Each structure stands twice: as structure tokens, then as C-alpha cells.
N, CA, C and O atoms as CSV, one atom per row, in Angstrom:
chain,resi,resn,atom,element,x,y,z
A,1,MET,N,N,-110.811,5.343,55.198
A,1,MET,CA,C,-109.795,4.902,54.185
A,1,MET,C,C,-108.586,5.868,54.250
A,1,MET,O,O,-108.724,7.078,54.426
A,2,GLY,N,N,-107.438,5.273,54.102
A,2,GLY,CA,C,-106.121,6.041,54.035
A,2,GLY,C,C,-105.957,6.660,52.688
A,2,GLY,O,O,-106.650,6.324,51.728
A,3,THR,N,N,-105.013,7.587,52.636
A,3,THR,CA,C,-104.605,8.277,51.348
A,3,THR,C,C,-103.462,7.527,50.707
A,3,THR,O,O,-102.501,8.129,50.227
A,4,TYR,N,N,-103.567,6.216,50.700
A,4,TYR,CA,C,-102.431,5.344,50.226
A,4,TYR,C,C,-102.103,5.584,48.729
A,4,TYR,O,O,-101.015,5.202,48.297
A,5,LEU,N,N,-102.929,6.153,47.982
A,5,LEU,CA,C,-102.643,6.300,46.524
A,5,LEU,C,C,-101.386,7.062,46.248
A,5,LEU,O,O,-100.778,6.846,45.200
A,6,ASN,N,N,-100.967,7.913,47.093
A,6,ASN,CA,C,-99.701,8.642,46.958
A,6,ASN,C,C,-98.474,7.989,47.621
A,6,ASN,O,O,-97.348,8.467,47.483
A,7,GLU,N,N,-98.713,6.926,48.318
A,7,GLU,CA,C,-97.675,6.380,49.097
A,7,GLU,C,C,-96.550,5.656,48.217
A,7,GLU,O,O,-96.828,5.169,47.121
A,8,ILE,N,N,-95.350,5.617,48.725
A,8,ILE,CA,C,-94.204,4.942,48.084
A,8,ILE,C,C,-93.778,3.891,49.122
A,8,ILE,O,O,-93.624,4.152,50.315
A,9,GLN,N,N,-93.596,2.648,48.554
A,9,GLN,CA,C,-93.100,1.597,49.444
A,9,GLN,C,C,-91.856,1.040,48.869
A,9,GLN,O,O,-91.749,0.801,47.666
A,10,PHE,N,N,-90.882,0.827,49.763
A,10,PHE,CA,C,-89.599,0.199,49.313
A,10,PHE,C,C,-89.695,-1.221,49.992
A,10,PHE,O,O,-90.092,-1.363,51.148
A,11,TRP,N,N,-89.311,-2.227,49.203
A,11,TRP,CA,C,-89.084,-3.647,49.648
A,11,TRP,C,C,-87.704,-4.078,49.438
A,11,TRP,O,O,-87.276,-4.242,48.296
A,12,VAL,N,N,-86.961,-4.276,50.505
A,12,VAL,CA,C,-85.547,-4.583,50.353
A,12,VAL,C,C,-85.286,-5.858,51.028
A,12,VAL,O,O,-85.782,-6.132,52.121
A,13,GLU,N,N,-84.448,-6.693,50.324
A,13,GLU,CA,C,-83.987,-7.953,50.944
A,13,GLU,C,C,-82.489,-7.967,51.018
A,13,GLU,O,O,-81.813,-7.673,50.032
A,14,TRP,N,N,-81.971,-8.295,52.138
A,14,TRP,CA,C,-80.517,-8.410,52.451
A,14,TRP,C,C,-80.228,-9.881,52.696
A,14,TRP,O,O,-81.043,-10.574,53.305
A,15,THR,N,N,-79.075,-10.376,52.231
A,15,THR,CA,C,-78.522,-11.687,52.583
A,15,THR,C,C,-77.373,-11.364,53.416
A,15,THR,O,O,-76.424,-10.709,52.986
A,16,ILE,N,N,-77.449,-11.841,54.666
A,16,ILE,CA,C,-76.474,-11.472,55.664
A,16,ILE,C,C,-75.315,-12.462,55.719
A,16,ILE,O,O,-75.552,-13.668,55.784
A,17,ALA,N,N,-74.075,-11.993,55.696
A,17,ALA,CA,C,-72.920,-12.876,55.715
A,17,ALA,C,C,-72.800,-13.602,57.028
A,17,ALA,O,O,-73.269,-13.111,58.054
A,18,ASP,N,N,-72.182,-14.760,57.015
A,18,ASP,CA,C,-72.016,-15.551,58.278
A,18,ASP,C,C,-71.296,-14.770,59.312
A,18,ASP,O,O,-70.282,-14.113,59.074
A,19,GLY,N,N,-71.893,-14.876,60.523
A,19,GLY,CA,C,-71.233,-14.253,61.703
A,19,GLY,C,C,-71.622,-12.760,61.896
A,19,GLY,O,O,-71.155,-12.093,62.819
A,20,ASN,N,N,-72.520,-12.256,60.961
A,20,ASN,CA,C,-72.804,-10.850,61.035
A,20,ASN,C,C,-74.218,-10.517,61.461
A,20,ASN,O,O,-74.604,-9.348,61.444
A,21,VAL,N,N,-75.018,-11.538,61.851
A,21,VAL,CA,C,-76.394,-11.353,62.174
A,21,VAL,C,C,-76.624,-10.334,63.291
A,21,VAL,O,O,-77.417,-9.404,63.141
A,22,ASP,N,N,-75.943,-10.514,64.376
A,22,ASP,CA,C,-76.191,-9.564,65.533
A,22,ASP,C,C,-75.783,-8.218,65.208
A,22,ASP,O,O,-76.497,-7.274,65.546
A,23,ALA,N,N,-74.728,-8.045,64.599
A,23,ALA,CA,C,-74.320,-6.586,64.185
A,23,ALA,C,C,-75.238,-6.019,63.232
A,23,ALA,O,O,-75.569,-4.836,63.311
A,24,PHE,N,N,-75.710,-6.861,62.254
A,24,PHE,CA,C,-76.667,-6.358,61.177
A,24,PHE,C,C,-77.985,-5.958,61.911
A,24,PHE,O,O,-78.492,-4.866,61.653
A,25,ARG,N,N,-78.548,-6.785,62.799
A,25,ARG,CA,C,-79.737,-6.457,63.515
A,25,ARG,C,C,-79.637,-5.131,64.262
A,25,ARG,O,O,-80.558,-4.315,64.290
A,26,SER,N,N,-78.545,-4.982,64.821
A,26,SER,CA,C,-78.335,-3.697,65.699
A,26,SER,C,C,-78.337,-2.523,64.778
A,26,SER,O,O,-78.886,-1.481,65.137
A,27,ILE,N,N,-77.772,-2.623,63.638
A,27,ILE,CA,C,-77.700,-1.486,62.748
A,27,ILE,C,C,-79.058,-1.210,62.139
A,27,ILE,O,O,-79.445,-0.049,62.009
A,28,VAL,N,N,-79.813,-2.276,61.751
A,28,VAL,CA,C,-81.204,-2.119,61.232
A,28,VAL,C,C,-82.059,-1.448,62.311
A,28,VAL,O,O,-82.838,-0.550,61.990
A,29,THR,N,N,-81.941,-1.849,63.563
A,29,THR,CA,C,-82.709,-1.173,64.624
A,29,THR,C,C,-82.402,0.270,64.758
A,29,THR,O,O,-83.297,1.107,64.873
A,30,ASP,N,N,-81.092,0.578,64.744
A,30,ASP,CA,C,-80.726,1.994,64.878
A,30,ASP,C,C,-81.224,2.802,63.632
A,30,ASP,O,O,-81.696,3.933,63.742
A,31,GLY,N,N,-81.093,2.171,62.487
A,31,GLY,CA,C,-81.627,2.905,61.268
A,31,GLY,C,C,-83.075,3.147,61.296
A,31,GLY,O,O,-83.545,4.227,60.938
A,32,ASN,N,N,-83.846,2.097,61.743
A,32,ASN,CA,C,-85.332,2.191,61.849
A,32,ASN,C,C,-85.740,3.374,62.845
A,32,ASN,O,O,-86.685,4.128,62.613
A,33,LEU,N,N,-84.927,3.459,63.980
A,33,LEU,CA,C,-85.192,4.447,64.938
A,33,LEU,C,C,-84.889,5.890,64.361
A,33,LEU,O,O,-85.608,6.860,64.600
A,34,ARG,N,N,-83.820,5.930,63.626
A,34,ARG,CA,C,-83.504,7.275,62.989
A,34,ARG,C,C,-84.508,7.753,61.991
A,34,ARG,O,O,-84.857,8.932,61.933
A,35,VAL,N,N,-84.992,6.758,61.158
A,35,VAL,CA,C,-85.991,7.100,60.147
A,35,VAL,C,C,-87.203,7.603,60.942
A,35,VAL,O,O,-87.729,8.676,60.645
A,36,ARG,N,N,-87.653,6.839,61.953
A,36,ARG,CA,C,-88.866,7.303,62.745
A,36,ARG,C,C,-88.711,8.692,63.310
A,36,ARG,O,O,-89.640,9.499,63.307
A,37,ASP,N,N,-87.475,8.960,63.810
A,37,ASP,CA,C,-87.310,10.226,64.631
A,37,ASP,C,C,-86.896,11.424,63.633
A,37,ASP,O,O,-87.098,12.578,64.011
A,38,GLU,N,N,-86.389,11.210,62.518
A,38,GLU,CA,C,-85.816,12.221,61.717
A,38,GLU,C,C,-86.531,12.496,60.406
A,38,GLU,O,O,-86.254,13.473,59.712
A,39,GLU,N,N,-87.520,11.547,60.070
A,39,GLU,CA,C,-88.201,11.702,58.793
A,39,GLU,C,C,-89.603,11.707,58.979
A,39,GLU,O,O,-90.195,10.639,59.138
A,40,PRO,N,N,-90.249,12.883,58.976
A,40,PRO,CA,C,-91.708,13.062,59.279
A,40,PRO,C,C,-92.548,12.365,58.176
A,40,PRO,O,O,-93.670,11.950,58.468
A,41,GLY,N,N,-92.060,12.221,56.939
A,41,GLY,CA,C,-92.775,11.653,55.896
A,41,GLY,C,C,-92.821,10.140,55.873
A,41,GLY,O,O,-93.507,9.534,55.049
A,42,ALA,N,N,-92.072,9.532,56.802
A,42,ALA,CA,C,-92.136,8.019,56.950
A,42,ALA,C,C,-93.346,7.611,57.602
A,42,ALA,O,O,-93.652,8.051,58.710
A,43,VAL,N,N,-94.112,6.716,56.907
A,43,VAL,CA,C,-95.339,6.258,57.473
A,43,VAL,C,C,-95.047,4.992,58.353
A,43,VAL,O,O,-95.578,4.855,59.455
A,44,SER,N,N,-94.161,4.056,57.809
A,44,SER,CA,C,-93.836,2.912,58.566
A,44,SER,C,C,-92.560,2.349,58.048
A,44,SER,O,O,-92.205,2.513,56.881
A,45,VAL,N,N,-91.880,1.688,58.923
A,45,VAL,CA,C,-90.613,0.981,58.595
A,45,VAL,C,C,-90.638,-0.358,59.391
A,45,VAL,O,O,-90.723,-0.306,60.618
A,46,ARG,N,N,-90.570,-1.525,58.761
A,46,ARG,CA,C,-90.646,-2.797,59.424
A,46,ARG,C,C,-89.470,-3.631,58.929
A,46,ARG,O,O,-89.055,-3.522,57.775
A,47,SER,N,N,-88.965,-4.431,59.783
A,47,SER,CA,C,-87.911,-5.390,59.407
A,47,SER,C,C,-88.236,-6.744,59.965
A,47,SER,O,O,-88.695,-6.889,61.097
A,48,PHE,N,N,-87.982,-7.749,59.126
A,48,PHE,CA,C,-88.212,-9.162,59.351
A,48,PHE,C,C,-87.015,-9.990,59.024
A,48,PHE,O,O,-86.356,-9.797,58.002
A,49,PHE,N,N,-86.736,-10.936,59.924
A,49,PHE,CA,C,-85.560,-11.856,59.715
A,49,PHE,C,C,-86.008,-13.260,59.532
A,49,PHE,O,O,-86.959,-13.742,60.147
A,50,SER,N,N,-85.295,-13.890,58.674
A,50,SER,CA,C,-85.647,-15.396,58.498
A,50,SER,C,C,-85.271,-16.107,59.766
A,50,SER,O,O,-84.514,-15.610,60.599
A,51,GLU,N,N,-85.837,-17.310,59.882
A,51,GLU,CA,C,-85.535,-18.119,61.020
A,51,GLU,C,C,-84.072,-18.421,61.301
A,51,GLU,O,O,-83.581,-18.466,62.429
A,52,ASP,N,N,-83.411,-18.629,60.126
A,52,ASP,CA,C,-81.909,-18.940,60.321
A,52,ASP,C,C,-81.121,-17.714,60.353
A,52,ASP,O,O,-79.900,-17.826,60.458
A,53,GLY,N,N,-81.683,-16.494,60.273
A,53,GLY,CA,C,-80.995,-15.226,60.326
A,53,GLY,C,C,-80.105,-14.836,59.118
A,53,GLY,O,O,-79.294,-13.915,59.202
A,54,THR,N,N,-80.275,-15.533,58.043
A,54,THR,CA,C,-79.529,-15.198,56.851
A,54,THR,C,C,-80.133,-14.102,55.930
A,54,THR,O,O,-79.475,-13.511,55.074
A,55,LYS,N,N,-81.440,-13.890,56.186
A,55,LYS,CA,C,-82.160,-12.905,55.337
A,55,LYS,C,C,-82.861,-11.931,56.176
A,55,LYS,O,O,-83.379,-12.277,57.237
A,56,CYS,N,N,-82.902,-10.628,55.707
A,56,CYS,CA,C,-83.638,-9.652,56.327
A,56,CYS,C,C,-84.472,-8.931,55.239
A,56,CYS,O,O,-83.949,-8.532,54.198
A,57,HIS,N,N,-85.722,-8.787,55.504
A,57,HIS,CA,C,-86.664,-8.034,54.624
A,57,HIS,C,C,-86.925,-6.701,55.331
A,57,HIS,O,O,-87.267,-6.672,56.513
A,58,LEU,N,N,-86.763,-5.620,54.607
A,58,LEU,CA,C,-87.148,-4.280,55.119
A,58,LEU,C,C,-88.327,-3.771,54.286
A,58,LEU,O,O,-88.220,-3.705,53.061
A,59,PHE,N,N,-89.421,-3.420,54.905
A,59,PHE,CA,C,-90.602,-2.806,54.245
A,59,PHE,C,C,-90.710,-1.426,54.818
A,59,PHE,O,O,-90.909,-1.232,56.017
A,60,GLU,N,N,-90.566,-0.425,53.889
A,60,GLU,CA,C,-90.560,0.916,54.227
A,60,GLU,C,C,-91.671,1.617,53.420
A,60,GLU,O,O,-91.805,1.385,52.219
A,61,CYS,N,N,-92.496,2.509,54.114
A,61,CYS,CA,C,-93.590,3.225,53.493
A,61,CYS,C,C,-93.470,4.723,53.714
A,61,CYS,O,O,-93.240,5.161,54.840
A,62,TYR,N,N,-93.616,5.487,52.699
A,62,TYR,CA,C,-93.471,6.917,52.777
A,62,TYR,C,C,-94.753,7.633,52.276
A,62,TYR,O,O,-95.400,7.121,51.363
A,63,GLU,N,N,-95.109,8.707,52.797
A,63,GLU,CA,C,-96.385,9.331,52.482
A,63,GLU,C,C,-96.602,9.731,50.917
A,63,GLU,O,O,-97.692,9.749,50.346
A,64,ASP,N,N,-95.377,10.037,50.362
A,64,ASP,CA,C,-95.422,10.396,48.920
A,64,ASP,C,C,-94.017,10.347,48.294
A,64,ASP,O,O,-93.043,9.990,48.956
A,65,VAL,N,N,-93.941,10.694,47.073
A,65,VAL,CA,C,-92.598,10.633,46.430
A,65,VAL,C,C,-91.652,11.620,46.993
A,65,VAL,O,O,-90.448,11.361,47.000
A,66,THR,N,N,-92.144,12.815,47.501
A,66,THR,CA,C,-91.271,13.802,48.030
A,66,THR,C,C,-90.568,13.225,49.283
A,66,THR,O,O,-89.353,13.344,49.440
A,67,ALA,N,N,-91.359,12.606,50.154
A,67,ALA,CA,C,-90.871,12.038,51.415
A,67,ALA,C,C,-89.958,10.887,51.013
A,67,ALA,O,O,-88.927,10.743,51.671
A,68,ALA,N,N,-90.205,10.080,50.046
A,68,ALA,CA,C,-89.312,8.980,49.603
A,68,ALA,C,C,-88.029,9.457,49.152
A,68,ALA,O,O,-87.000,8.878,49.498
A,69,MET,N,N,-88.015,10.515,48.373
A,69,MET,CA,C,-86.772,11.151,47.859
A,69,MET,C,C,-85.960,11.721,48.959
A,69,MET,O,O,-84.732,11.643,48.957
A,70,ALA,N,N,-86.680,12.326,49.952
A,70,ALA,CA,C,-85.979,12.931,51.105
A,70,ALA,C,C,-85.322,11.843,51.943
A,70,ALA,O,O,-84.268,12.058,52.542
A,71,HIS,N,N,-85.955,10.675,51.980
A,71,HIS,CA,C,-85.371,9.483,52.673
A,71,HIS,C,C,-84.081,9.011,51.986
A,71,HIS,O,O,-83.081,8.727,52.645
A,72,ILE,N,N,-84.126,8.934,50.630
A,72,ILE,CA,C,-83.062,8.450,49.894
A,72,ILE,C,C,-81.830,9.455,50.088
A,72,ILE,O,O,-80.695,9.010,50.258
A,73,SER,N,N,-82.066,10.667,50.061
A,73,SER,CA,C,-80.976,11.771,50.188
A,73,SER,C,C,-80.664,12.078,51.585
A,73,SER,O,O,-79.829,12.949,51.827
A,74,GLY,N,N,-81.313,11.384,52.616
A,74,GLY,CA,C,-81.155,11.779,53.961
A,74,GLY,C,C,-79.934,11.163,54.666
A,74,GLY,O,O,-79.261,10.253,54.183
A,75,ALA,N,N,-79.707,11.767,55.894
A,75,ALA,CA,C,-78.604,11.343,56.746
A,75,ALA,C,C,-78.703,9.863,57.097
A,75,ALA,O,O,-77.701,9.149,57.051
A,76,ALA,N,N,-79.911,9.390,57.449
A,76,ALA,CA,C,-80.007,7.886,57.883
A,76,ALA,C,C,-79.516,7.071,56.770
A,76,ALA,O,O,-78.677,6.214,57.046
A,77,VAL,N,N,-79.893,7.197,55.592
A,77,VAL,CA,C,-79.527,6.347,54.433
A,77,VAL,C,C,-78.046,6.467,54.184
A,77,VAL,O,O,-77.345,5.469,54.013
A,78,ALA,N,N,-77.561,7.737,54.164
A,78,ALA,CA,C,-76.049,8.003,53.909
A,78,ALA,C,C,-75.236,7.331,54.940
A,78,ALA,O,O,-74.150,6.844,54.625
A,79,GLU,N,N,-75.684,7.267,56.159
A,79,GLU,CA,C,-74.768,6.787,57.261
A,79,GLU,C,C,-75.121,5.255,57.506
A,79,GLU,O,O,-74.191,4.524,57.846
A,80,VAL,N,N,-76.303,4.751,57.371
A,80,VAL,CA,C,-76.614,3.455,57.718
A,80,VAL,C,C,-76.330,2.420,56.560
A,80,VAL,O,O,-75.826,1.315,56.757
A,81,LEU,N,N,-76.708,2.906,55.345
A,81,LEU,CA,C,-76.580,1.920,54.177
A,81,LEU,C,C,-75.149,1.370,54.044
A,81,LEU,O,O,-75.008,0.156,53.896
A,82,PRO,N,N,-74.141,2.138,54.084
A,82,PRO,CA,C,-72.805,1.613,53.975
A,82,PRO,C,C,-72.482,0.587,55.079
A,82,PRO,O,O,-71.774,-0.381,54.802
A,83,LYS,N,N,-72.965,0.761,56.296
A,83,LYS,CA,C,-72.764,-0.176,57.404
A,83,LYS,C,C,-73.417,-1.481,57.115
A,83,LYS,O,O,-72.864,-2.550,57.371
A,84,LEU,N,N,-74.618,-1.386,56.571
A,84,LEU,CA,C,-75.416,-2.658,56.228
A,84,LEU,C,C,-74.676,-3.369,55.103
A,84,LEU,O,O,-74.527,-4.590,55.137
A,85,GLY,N,N,-74.205,-2.612,54.097
A,85,GLY,CA,C,-73.531,-3.146,52.969
A,85,GLY,C,C,-72.205,-3.822,53.346
A,85,GLY,O,O,-71.704,-4.667,52.604
A,86,ALA,N,N,-71.661,-3.461,54.458
A,86,ALA,CA,C,-70.379,-4.103,54.898
A,86,ALA,C,C,-70.604,-5.491,55.511
A,86,ALA,O,O,-69.712,-6.333,55.620
A,87,LEU,N,N,-71.868,-5.652,55.900
A,87,LEU,CA,C,-72.217,-6.919,56.596
A,87,LEU,C,C,-73.088,-7.878,55.774
A,87,LEU,O,O,-73.241,-9.047,56.129
A,88,ALA,N,N,-73.657,-7.370,54.672
A,88,ALA,CA,C,-74.678,-8.148,53.910
A,88,ALA,C,C,-74.725,-7.653,52.441
A,88,ALA,O,O,-74.233,-6.576,52.106
A,89,GLU,N,N,-75.315,-8.460,51.626
A,89,GLU,CA,C,-75.531,-8.106,50.214
A,89,GLU,C,C,-77.010,-7.789,50.041
A,89,GLU,O,O,-77.891,-8.514,50.503
A,90,MET,N,N,-77.246,-6.658,49.344
A,90,MET,CA,C,-78.646,-6.300,49.062
A,90,MET,C,C,-79.035,-7.232,47.778
A,90,MET,O,O,-78.457,-7.133,46.696
A,91,THR,N,N,-79.999,-8.067,48.024
A,91,THR,CA,C,-80.341,-9.034,47.025
A,91,THR,C,C,-81.747,-8.842,46.365
A,91,THR,O,O,-82.193,-9.604,45.506
A,92,ARG,N,N,-82.394,-7.748,46.855
A,92,ARG,CA,C,-83.635,-7.384,46.253
A,92,ARG,C,C,-83.887,-5.976,46.644
A,92,ARG,O,O,-83.699,-5.591,47.799
A,93,LEU,N,N,-84.330,-5.171,45.652
A,93,LEU,CA,C,-84.687,-3.808,45.775
A,93,LEU,C,C,-85.864,-3.488,44.852
A,93,LEU,O,O,-85.789,-3.540,43.624
A,94,GLU,N,N,-86.980,-3.147,45.557
A,94,GLU,CA,C,-88.135,-2.792,44.723
A,94,GLU,C,C,-88.760,-1.470,45.326
A,94,GLU,O,O,-88.685,-1.221,46.529
A,95,VAL,N,N,-89.334,-0.702,44.484
A,95,VAL,CA,C,-90.133,0.474,44.851
A,95,VAL,C,C,-91.526,0.275,44.234
A,95,VAL,O,O,-91.662,-0.147,43.086
A,96,HIS,N,N,-92.526,0.583,45.014
A,96,HIS,CA,C,-93.960,0.455,44.622
A,96,HIS,C,C,-94.703,1.740,44.925
A,96,HIS,O,O,-94.478,2.322,45.986
A,97,GLY,N,N,-95.572,2.210,44.055
A,97,GLY,CA,C,-96.409,3.252,44.285
A,97,GLY,C,C,-96.551,4.315,43.189
A,97,GLY,O,O,-96.386,4.045,42.000
A,98,ALA,N,N,-96.871,5.561,43.654
A,98,ALA,CA,C,-97.058,6.725,42.779
A,98,ALA,C,C,-95.696,7.321,42.432
A,98,ALA,O,O,-95.289,8.363,42.947
A,99,LEU,N,N,-95.041,6.640,41.573
A,99,LEU,CA,C,-93.602,6.906,41.283
A,99,LEU,C,C,-93.459,8.240,40.352
A,99,LEU,O,O,-94.229,8.528,39.436
A,100,SER,N,N,-92.351,8.980,40.755
A,100,SER,CA,C,-91.956,9.963,39.752
A,100,SER,C,C,-90.925,9.214,38.805
A,100,SER,O,O,-90.386,8.148,39.103
A,101,ASP,N,N,-90.730,9.888,37.666
A,101,ASP,CA,C,-89.683,9.304,36.739
A,101,ASP,C,C,-88.307,9.287,37.410
A,101,ASP,O,O,-87.541,8.340,37.232
A,102,GLU,N,N,-87.989,10.349,38.194
A,102,GLU,CA,C,-86.714,10.373,38.917
A,102,GLU,C,C,-86.611,9.233,39.821
A,102,GLU,O,O,-85.569,8.578,39.812
A,103,LEU,N,N,-87.595,8.910,40.621
A,103,LEU,CA,C,-87.464,7.810,41.586
A,103,LEU,C,C,-87.332,6.447,40.845
A,103,LEU,O,O,-86.500,5.607,41.189
A,104,SER,N,N,-88.196,6.271,39.809
A,104,SER,CA,C,-88.214,5.042,39.071
A,104,SER,C,C,-86.778,4.859,38.433
A,104,SER,O,O,-86.178,3.792,38.569
A,105,ASP,N,N,-86.295,5.818,37.804
A,105,ASP,CA,C,-85.029,5.763,37.112
A,105,ASP,C,C,-83.886,5.502,38.150
A,105,ASP,O,O,-82.961,4.747,37.851
A,106,LEU,N,N,-83.945,6.101,39.325
A,106,LEU,CA,C,-82.926,5.905,40.334
A,106,LEU,C,C,-82.939,4.412,40.794
A,106,LEU,O,O,-81.872,3.810,40.912
A,107,MET,N,N,-84.092,3.830,41.046
A,107,MET,CA,C,-84.154,2.466,41.405
A,107,MET,C,C,-83.594,1.511,40.395
A,107,MET,O,O,-82.894,0.538,40.677
A,108,LYS,N,N,-83.981,1.891,39.138
A,108,LYS,CA,C,-83.435,0.958,38.061
A,108,LYS,C,C,-81.933,1.100,37.947
A,108,LYS,O,O,-81.249,0.122,37.644
A,109,ALA,N,N,-81.394,2.304,38.183
A,109,ALA,CA,C,-79.963,2.550,38.098
A,109,ALA,C,C,-79.209,1.760,39.243
A,109,ALA,O,O,-78.057,1.364,39.066
A,110,LEU,N,N,-79.863,1.555,40.369
A,110,LEU,CA,C,-79.333,0.823,41.503
A,110,LEU,C,C,-79.577,-0.738,41.334
A,110,LEU,O,O,-79.302,-1.529,42.236
A,111,GLY,N,N,-80.067,-1.092,40.215
A,111,GLY,CA,C,-80.313,-2.512,40.017
A,111,GLY,C,C,-81.684,-2.973,40.523
A,111,GLY,O,O,-81.957,-4.174,40.509
A,112,GLY,N,N,-82.521,-2.095,40.951
A,112,GLY,CA,C,-83.804,-2.486,41.544
A,112,GLY,C,C,-84.944,-2.459,40.430
A,112,GLY,O,O,-84.699,-2.206,39.250
A,113,ALA,N,N,-86.130,-2.726,40.890
A,113,ALA,CA,C,-87.311,-2.758,40.043
A,113,ALA,C,C,-88.255,-1.740,40.537
A,113,ALA,O,O,-88.285,-1.463,41.736
A,114,ALA,N,N,-89.056,-1.148,39.650
A,114,ALA,CA,C,-90.093,-0.109,39.970
A,114,ALA,C,C,-91.448,-0.558,39.480
A,114,ALA,O,O,-91.632,-1.003,38.347
A,115,TYR,N,N,-92.361,-0.421,40.371
A,115,TYR,CA,C,-93.750,-0.816,40.038
A,115,TYR,C,C,-94.640,0.401,40.421
A,115,TYR,O,O,-94.648,0.898,41.547
A,116,SER,N,N,-95.391,0.831,39.366
A,116,SER,CA,C,-96.328,1.928,39.547
A,116,SER,C,C,-97.770,1.525,39.437
A,116,SER,O,O,-98.065,0.383,39.082
A,117,GLY,N,N,-98.661,2.410,39.727
A,117,GLY,CA,C,-100.042,2.187,39.719
A,117,GLY,C,C,-100.560,1.779,41.001
A,117,GLY,O,O,-99.766,1.313,41.819
A,118,ALA,N,N,-101.791,1.891,41.291
A,118,ALA,CA,C,-102.431,1.601,42.562
A,118,ALA,C,C,-103.861,1.099,42.355
A,118,ALA,O,O,-104.693,1.700,41.676
A,119,ASP,N,N,-104.064,0.022,42.955
A,119,ASP,CA,C,-105.423,-0.494,42.982
A,119,ASP,C,C,-105.526,-1.282,44.260
A,119,ASP,O,O,-104.625,-2.058,44.577
A,120,GLY,N,N,-106.598,-1.106,45.003
A,120,GLY,CA,C,-106.777,-1.833,46.264
A,120,GLY,C,C,-107.362,-0.868,47.324
A,120,GLY,O,O,-107.948,0.157,46.976
A,121,PHE,N,N,-107.204,-1.192,48.561
A,121,PHE,CA,C,-107.636,-0.331,49.597
A,121,PHE,C,C,-106.815,-0.521,50.836
A,121,PHE,O,O,-106.136,-1.534,51.003
A,122,VAL,N,N,-106.878,0.452,51.698
A,122,VAL,CA,C,-106.313,0.473,52.997
A,122,VAL,C,C,-107.377,0.853,54.044
A,122,VAL,O,O,-108.059,1.866,53.886
A,123,ARG,N,N,-107.513,0.105,55.036
A,123,ARG,CA,C,-108.557,0.540,56.055
A,123,ARG,C,C,-107.806,1.407,57.123
A,123,ARG,O,O,-108.424,1.890,58.072
């Protein structure tokens, strides 16, 4: 069994403006690679696109709140997020897991939702 009880997961939905799908995909791929290479506390980052290309869901998992906060304040977010925002609207932002008050408050200030508590299992 994994040590998932300390994990933090971000669920983000983007609605991509017409004509921006290819550029958006490229930036997402670059961002995912940067997180993989630069953030050792990142457990996984996955992106999914709707069939028509108008929606992107990003699922990110970090080993704990310290790693999640490092991600938020890191270079990848600082450089990639504005590029994504120029091509799409963030239409959903959620954080799940063993949240700190700081992380929960930050997500709410950004218009997102925070979900704490853990029940379940990971194999």
C-alpha cells in the first residue's frame, strides 16, 4: 500500500479558446515535463483532452503539502500558468488531500474548492 494519506491532488479544468488547441497542448506537455524534471515531490501529472479539444483536465499529485506548496511557488507554475491563461480559461480548480490551512485558503482565494480528509486505498 502507498502512503497516499499525505498526498495532495490538484484537479484543474481548462476551457480552451477556439484555434488555441495545438498551442495549449504544446504548453501543457512542456509544463508536465518541467514538473517531472524539476519537482521531486511530484508523484504524477496527467493531462486529458475532450474529443473536440475544447476541454483539458489536469490531474496532479504531490507527495505532501510541502511538495504541493513548492509546486505552486515554483518556476514551472510561474512561467507556464500565464501562457495557459492566455489561451484558455480555468473553469475548475480543486485540491484534495491532507491540506494545510494555508493551501486550503490559497485555493479558495483563487476561486477553487478544497477537500480534506482521506478514506480509501491505493495499491
